[in-house]
Structure formats: C-alpha cells, structure tokens
N, C-alpha and C positions, 0 to 999 in steps of 0.2 A: 271670699264667699263659698261655702262647699254646697255640694250637690246633697239633697236631703236623704238619700239612700246610701248603702254601703255595698262594696263589691261582695259577690257570693257566687254559688254555683249557677245562678241564673242572671247575673249582672256583672258586666266587666266595663272598665273604664280605659280609655286611651287617650293620649295628648293629641296624636294625629292619626290619620289613616294609615293603618299597618301595610308594610310593604310585602312583596311577594305573595304567598297564598294564605298568610296568617289570618286576615279577615275571614276568608272562606271556611277555614278550619275552625275558628271560633264559631261560627254560625252552624257548622255540621255538629260540633260538640252540643250546641244548645238543642239543636233538633233532635239529636239522639238522647237527650236527658229530658228535661221538663219544659223545654223552650227557654227563652231567655232575650236580653236586651243588651246590645253593645253601644256604649255612648262614646262618641268621639269629641274631645274637647275638655277632657278632665285629667287632672293628675291622679296618681294611684291613691292619694289620700282623699279624693273627692273635690279638691280645690278646682274651681271653675276657671279655665283660661280661655276657652272658646276657640273657634276656628274662623277662618275668612268666610263670610257669607256667601259671596260670590262664588268661591271654590266649592263650598257645600252644596250649592244649588247645582252646579255642574256634575257633581258626583252622584247625586240622588238617582237619577235613572240608570247611570253606569254601573253602579254597585248592585243594583238589584238584577241587571241583566248579567253581571259577572257572575255573581253568586248562582244564578239560575243555569247558566252554561258549564259552570265548574263543577258542580254537584251531581250525584245521582243516588237515588231518585232526585229528581230536580226539586230544589228547595226555593219557595216563594217567600221572599222577605219584604217586610214593609219598612220603608225608609221615610223619614221625615225630619224636619228641624224643629228645635225648641229654643225659645229665648228666654234667657233668665238675666234680668237687668239688661246690660248693654253687650252681653255675650251671647254667641249663637253656638248651639250644639247640634251635632248630626246624631241621629238615632237609628239603629237598625234592630228590628224586632221580629222574632221568629216564634212561632207555636211549636209545641212538642209534635214529632213527626209520628205518623201512623204506619209508615212503611220502613221501619228500621230494619237493617242499619243504613244510615245515610254515609256517603264516602266522597273523598275527592276523586273525581273522575280519572284525572291522569295518573294517580297512585294505585287505582284498582281496589277491589274490595277486600284483598287480603292486607294491604298496607295503609290504605287511605281512609280507615274509619277513625274518627276521633270523638272523644267523649269528655265532658266536664267531670273533673274531680275536684271538689273544692272549688277554688277560685282559678284553676288552672285548666287548660285544653291540653289533653294528651292523647297520643296515638293509643287505641284501644287495643288491649291483649286479646288473644284468641278466646279467652274465658269470657271477656267482656263482650265480644261480638255475639258470642253464643247466646249470652243473656239478652241482647238486644233483639236477637230473633225471636226468642220467647215473648218478649214484651210485645213485639209485633202481632203476634198471634194470641196475645192475651193470656199466656200460660205462665204459671209460676213454675220456676225450676224445680221445687220441691214435690210438685205432682207429675214429673215425668219419670218414665220407667228406668229401673237399673237393669239393663239386658244381661249383665253377667250374673245376676242373682236369681235365685228361685224362691219359692214358698218356704223351702226348707231353710232358708237363711233367717226366717222370721221366727220370733219367740212367740209360739202360739199360747202359751200360758198367760204370758203378759197381755196379749190381745184379747183373750178371754176375760181376763179381770177387768180390762178397760171397758169392754162391751157391756159386762155384768153391771159395773158401777153406773154407766150411763142409763141402762135400763132401770135400775133401781131409783136413779135420781129423777127419771122421767116418770117413774110410776106406772109404768106399761108392761103388760104381760109379754109382748114381743114387738119389737120396732121393725125387725127385717126378718125375712123368711129364712135366713140362714147366716152363719159366721161369714161366708164368702161374700154374701149380698152386702153385709155391713162393712166389711174391709173395702169392697168396692166403692161403698158410698162415702167412707172417710178417706179414699184415695191411699189406702195402705198398698193396695195393689191395683193394677189396671188390666183390662182384658186385652190382649194382643195376639192375633192369629190364633185363637182358642187356647191360648195359654194365660195363666195368670201371673204377671210379672210384677215383683215389688216396686214400689215407687222410692224416690229419693227419701221422702218423709217416712215411708215405710221402714226403710233401712235405718234411718237415723233415729227413729223414735222406737221401734220395735224390733230392730235388727239383734241377731245374736252376737254378732261382731261388727259393729259399723264401721270401726276404723280399717277393716280389711278392704272395703270398698271406698271409703273417704277418710284417706290416711291423717288428713289435717283437719278433720271435724273434731276438735278437742280443744280444752282450754288449759294453757300453761299459766300456772301461778308462781310468783316469785316475790319474796320479801327482801328488800335491801336495807342494808345498814347506812342510814344517812337519807339524803334527798337526791341523790344522782343514781342513774341506772349503772354507771361504771363502778359503784362501790361494791363492798362485800355482800354476797347473797347469803342470808342467814336461814333461810328457809324456802323450801320449793315444793310443788306438787302438780303432777300432771293428772288432769281429769279426763277420764276416758269413759267408754260405755255409751248408752244412749244418751239423748240430750237431757232428759229429765235427771238421769244419774250424774251427768257432768254438772248440771246446774246445782244440784244438791251438794256435790263434793266442793265446788268452787265456793258455794255460799258458807258452808261449814269451815273451809279453810280461812278465809277472809275474816269470819268472826272470831276464829280462834286467835288471830294475830292482833287483835285490838283490845283496848283497855276497858275494863269495867269498873265504874264507881259504885259505892253502895252506901246505904244509911239505913238505919233502924227506924222503922215507921210502926209504933205500936209493938206487938209482938213479933213482927216479921221483918227480915231483911229486904230492902228494895234496891234492885240493881238497875244500872243504866249503862248501856254501852256508850262510847266516846261520840259515836255518830249514829244516826237513826238506822236501825235495822231495815226498816221498810225501803230506804234509799239503796242500801246495798243489795237487797232482794229484787227491786225492780230494775235496777241498771244491769245487774247480771242477767236477769231474765230477758231484758230487751236485746242484750248481746247474743243470747242464744236464739231467740225467735227470729230476730230481724237481720243477722249477719247473712253476707252473701256466700252460700256455700259452693257457688261456683269458683270461687277464689281459693288457690291452694295455699292456705296459710291458717294457723290456729288463732283462736281468740286468745288474748293475753291480758293477765291482771297482774299489775305491778303495785306493790304495797311500799310506800316510803313513810319516813317519820312524819311528814306533813300532809300526806295525801295518798289517795288510791286512784290508780289510773286503769281503765278498763279500755281495751283496744278490740274493735270488733271490724273484721274484714268487710270492705263494701262500703258504699256512701248512702245517704239517705235515699230510700225508696221513693220518696215523694218530695214536693216543694215544702218542706217543714222546717228548714234550718233557720227561717226568720220567725218561726211560730212555735217554738218549744213549749211555751206555757198555754197554748191555745187549745190542747186537747185534740189536735188533728192526728189522724192515724191513716197511714199508707202501709199496707202489708206487703212485704216481699214474699214471705214463705206462708202463703194463705192456708195450705193444709196443715202445716205444723202448728200455726197459731190456733186453728180450730181444735185440734185434737189436745193441745195444752190447755185450752179453756175447758173442754169436757173433762180433762183430768183434775180440774180444780186448781191448777198451777197459776192461772191468770184469771182476772175479772173482766171488767168491761174495757175494751180496747181504748187506748188513748189516755188511760188515766195515770199509767206508770210514772211519766215524767212530771205530771202534775204532783203527784204524790211525793216524788224525790224532792221538788223544789219546795213543797209546803212543809215537809219534815224538817228540812234544814232551817227554814224560817222559824219553826217552832222551838229548835235547838239553839237558835240565835247564832249560827255558823255562817261562815262565809260561803256564798251561793255556789253551787256547783257549775261546772263549765262543761259544755258539749260541743265538741269541735269537729268539723268535717274536713278531713285531710285528704290527701291524694291516695284514694283507695282504702281509706279506714275512716271509723268515727272513733274518736277518743272521748271519753268521759272522765272528769277529773272530780273526785269528791275530797274536799278538803277534810282533814282531820283536825281534832283538837291536839294542842301540843301536849306531849307526854307529862309535862310539868303539871298541867291542869288535872290530870287523872291520877296523880300520886300525892301522898300527904307527907312522905319523909322530908326532912329539910336538906337532904343531899340529893334530891331528884336532878339537879343540874349536873351532877357528876355521872349519871347513869346513861349508858347507851341505851338504844332501843331494845336490843336483845336481853340486857340486863333488868330493864323495867319490866319486860314481859315475863321474866322468870319470877321476879319479885311478885307480879301480879297473881302467880299461881298459889300464893300463900293466903288468898282470900278464901279459898275453899278448902285448904289443907293446912295442918300444922307442920308437917314435914313433907319434904320431896326427895327424890333420887334423881340420878342421871337419867334413868330410864323413863321417870315421870316426864322430864323435861323434853326428851326425844319424842315420846308419845303425844304430849300435848301441844308442843310447839314445833314438830317436824324439824328439829334441828339435826344436824350430824352429831354423832357421839363425840367427835373432837370439839365442835362448836359449844356443845352443851357443857362438857367438862372444863373448857377453858373459860366460859362465861361464869359458871359457878365458882371457880376458883378466883376470878376477879371480884366477884361479889364478897367472897371471903376475906380477901385482901382488904377491901374498902369497909369491912365492919357491918355489912347489911345481913349476913347470915353466917352461920357457924357448921362447920363439918362435924358430924357424929358417927362413930364407928370406923371400921376398916374393911378393906377388900369388898366383897360384893354386898356387904352390910352398911355400907356408907349411905348416910342420909344427911340432909341439910335442914336446919331450922332457922327461922327468922329471929333476928335480934331485935 
C-alpha cells in the first residue's frame, strides 16, 4: 500500500527517525519555505512500512522539544500519529515562518540556514538568506533600491513612452502630478535620504545598461544537434538589454528554430508552427517575470530535436508545484509583473500555464512538463518530430540543421550562405557545411560561383 500523496517541496518521506540534526534541518527548511510535513514510516516511493507505535508515542513530545530547543527563532512543530490499515506513521507538521530566516542554533545564522529546493533540504546561500530576510519584511527583491545606480542610469525616453501609454489606455488627462510621482508609484525609483534611487525593477525594465548592475540578468539560447546537451551546438544567441527586450529576442530566436507547415486554404497560404506559439510565449514570459534575480545565473533556453527546455533560476515563489493547472499565482517580482501588465505584455495573472497546457491539448501533443529542481525551474515543451513537419521522402536522412535549411525554401526560391547565417544564426562554417551536405544528398543544387553562389531546391 502506498501513501496517497507524493514527495514535494512541502512533503518528505522517511523510513525511520533521521539521526543527528537532519530532522531539525528539514523542519527549518519547511519553515523557511511554505511550511511542510515530514512523515516517518514511508519508503521514498511512498510505500507504507510503518514504525513501532510504542516508540512513536515516546518520540512525540521529545521531537517537539528538540526542534524547539535546536532552532532559532524557535520553531513550534505539531507532531501526531496516523494509522493506515495496521501501520502507524509519525507526522511532524510546521507552518511557514513569519520571522525568517530560521536556522540551526548551534551552526549560527551564517551557516545554519536551511531551505527546501525541490524535494531536498540544502544549506542556504547568502543570496537565499537575503531573500528570506525580504520575505520576512513582505518586500519583493525587485522593489529594493540599487544604491550603486542613479536616475541617470534610467532611460527616461522609455519611461515617458510607458507612462504615456498608460495614460492613453486609462483615458485620463493626468494620473500623476509629475513623472517623478509616477516613477515612485510604479516603484521604478524610491525616495531615500532625499535622493531618488532606481529600484531593481527600474534598472531591469528601464535601465540603459541593465547588465552593468546585474550581469547575469540575461537569457542564453542554444540549439543542439540531437537530443543531448553534449552534442554539437548549431546556433546560439545571448539576449541582453532590458527584460522586455530579452523576452522579445528569446521568443524570436526560438520561433526561428522551429518548423512551419503550410497548406493552401482558398486563395491564401495558411501556416502553422510545429508547437503552439502561445505556449512558447507564456513559458518564456514566466521565466522572465518569475525568476529569482538574487541568484547570479542566467535564464537558459535549450532547443533539442524533440523538445525545448527553459531553465529559470529560483524555485516556485509559492506552493503551486502540485496545482500547475489550477490557475494559482504567487508573484515573486511584484513590481516587474505590474509594469509588464501595464505594457500589455501579459494579461491576467495565473493564465499563462493554463494557456500552455490547453494549447498543447489542442495540438494533440505530449503534455509539457514543469519541474522544480534544486535552485531552478525547468519547463519542457515537447516538439513534433521533424519527420512530421517535412514532406520529402528523404526526411529520415536529414539532420536537424539540414531540415531547417530546407524549411527556408517555403518563403524563398533560392538562398545563399548569408541567408542561412542571418535566418538561422549558424556560423559561416556550419552554414557552408550543411549546404554542402544537402547538395551531396540531392536536396538542393548549387548555382553560380564565388560571392554569387546561391542554392535552389530540387
């Protein structure tokens, strides 16, 4: 018999009472996260093995006192027994703490803070500890000041266009008395000691050089030949600038790497991308808005022959890992999300994942996966196989790069090496090599000489 729930960031199974301080570390991790429950008497897969009931009764009061004495601020845990069939389970349950960060008293605040990342309890990094401090004060990191920056580091033209668009959308002559008041209201800046200091969101969304202050606030895109990371990279792009610029660049890159099928409907040609555009848009947008910008690492997009993987630094900002289709929304970057909504880049909060799953159902594709790992969220968007997107009989002989080059002929009668480089972001050597391979296979023909070389499809 198995327990009806599965392990997660808020639920952990143990065969027996952990030794040393592990049980206290786990409870601290829960308290620093969204609360949680530790169940003793279960295998990792949820198989119920139970524990000795007399021993469990003896441990109830002891565990409560032990956790209270070993943690700081003191953590009050609820312990109780649960019988399933003829088996007895010992449960320890704790609510999310309001005085974070909690830590193991004997290790101190610098080394004794633990946090739940996925299904693991790990020692918190300095960046994570800083985030816990902000949580305790109910402050989102994106609303904190960047003291190294000044108003001169903000793009005032972009801010004015943003505020003008809002005013026009709201159909009001004047919403704020001045631009400064509007910037304060949207937390683009904050007032500190009679100075206007840009916030994290101000720099990331309206900064002239966001990467000067947040070097890893970028999106790294790579396309791999095959289905493994270790294989050849056939195209890459680094998305820099403000967050909306990064989003648009990443979205355009991914779209350019995918296959498009088409058919004639009446007088018009109707095209369809191999996977839903709305799913690509929503997942990349979620990665931009909800990632943890305290973590010094880029957002990553990896395109494989059979899937797209989007890695976003940080874990879920709220207890939604078991409710991905329920429409719940927990905002980590409240200010960034508000600005993006006013920009018209997002609609109602909580609909992004619903749209993703729904669009995949409509395309009759394998369901996307969203995984909470140790310090990251990974979303996997399955692709249609290249064979389903091509009509030639030799498709099984084509590599991913070769098939993408052939796909360029849907909108052109001839192409050059430069066209391949510009459209697919290949290096010159990769473009020339793949074109030569297609010539050899009889898919295309080389025309002209020198700089006038073009290729036509056979």
